[in-house]
C-alpha positions as CSV (number, residue, x, y, z in Angstrom):
1,X,4.8,-54.7,55.5
2,X,3.9,-54.3,51.8
3,X,0.2,-53.7,52.9
4,X,1.3,-50.3,55.5
5,X,3.4,-49.0,53.0
6,X,0.0,-49.0,50.0
7,X,-2.4,-47.9,52.6
8,X,0.2,-45.1,53.2
9,X,0.0,-44.2,49.8
10,X,-3.5,-44.2,49.0
11,X,-3.8,-42.3,52.7
12,X,-1.6,-39.3,50.4
13,X,-2.9,-40.0,47.3
14,X,-6.6,-39.3,48.4
15,X,-5.4,-36.2,50.6
16,X,-3.3,-34.9,48.0
17,X,-6.5,-35.7,45.7
18,X,-8.8,-34.0,47.9
19,X,-6.3,-31.0,48.0
20,X,-6.7,-30.6,44.5
21,X,-10.4,-31.0,43.8
22,X,-10.7,-27.5,46.7
23,X,-8.0,-25.7,44.7
24,X,-10.0,-25.9,41.4
25,X,-13.7,-25.9,43.0
26,X,-12.0,-22.4,44.6
27,X,-11.2,-20.9,40.8
28,X,-14.1,-21.7,39.2
29,X,-16.0,-20.6,42.5
30,X,-13.7,-17.3,42.4
31,X,-14.0,-17.3,38.4
32,X,-17.5,-16.8,38.9
33,X,-18.1,-14.5,41.7
34,X,-15.3,-12.6,39.3
35,X,-18.1,-12.6,36.5
36,X,-21.4,-12.1,38.4
37,X,-19.7,-8.6,41.1
38,X,-17.7,-5.7,39.9
39,X,-15.6,-6.5,43.1
40,X,-12.1,-5.6,42.5
41,X,-8.9,-8.9,42.7
42,X,-7.3,-8.4,46.1
43,X,-10.8,-9.4,48.1
44,X,-11.9,-11.7,46.1
45,X,-8.5,-13.6,46.1
46,X,-8.8,-13.1,49.9
47,X,-12.6,-14.2,50.0
48,X,-11.6,-17.3,48.8
49,X,-7.8,-18.1,48.5
50,X,-6.9,-18.0,44.7
51,X,-3.8,-16.5,44.3
52,X,-4.1,-12.8,42.7
53,X,-2.3,-13.7,39.1
54,X,-5.0,-16.3,38.5
55,X,-8.1,-14.2,39.0
56,X,-6.6,-11.4,37.4
57,X,-5.9,-14.1,34.0
58,X,-10.0,-14.5,35.2
59,X,-11.3,-11.2,35.0
60,X,-8.7,-11.0,31.0
61,X,-10.5,-14.4,29.8
62,X,-13.8,-13.1,30.7
63,X,-13.1,-9.9,29.3
64,X,-12.1,-11.1,25.5
65,X,-14.9,-13.9,26.5
66,X,-16.7,-10.4,26.6
67,X,-15.9,-9.3,23.9
68,X,-15.7,-12.1,21.1
69,X,-19.3,-12.6,22.5
70,X,-20.6,-8.9,20.9
71,X,-18.5,-9.9,18.1
72,X,-21.0,-13.5,17.7
73,X,-22.8,-13.2,14.3
74,X,-25.9,-14.8,14.1
75,X,-27.6,-16.4,11.1
76,X,-30.7,-14.0,11.1
77,X,-27.6,-11.0,11.3
78,X,-26.1,-12.4,8.1
79,X,-29.7,-12.8,6.0
80,X,-30.3,-9.4,7.1
81,X,-27.4,-7.8,5.8
82,X,-27.2,-9.7,2.4
83,X,-31.3,-8.0,1.3
């Protein structure tokens, strides 16, 4: 009896882990697709099965990252400014 319970629990846990992994992969694929294409949020959401609010969040994060990247100051630029 205890063995059956453990097997059932193990199977449920494995299934939950698979679902979570699929969702994480879908979200990462949507993020990559968003960063490399100019599609609207809705088609990306439909294609990868990720909620639109997450796509919007990914888009905002990407915009912030691009802005931070533009502000990045390298050592070479600092050296040129001090001369």
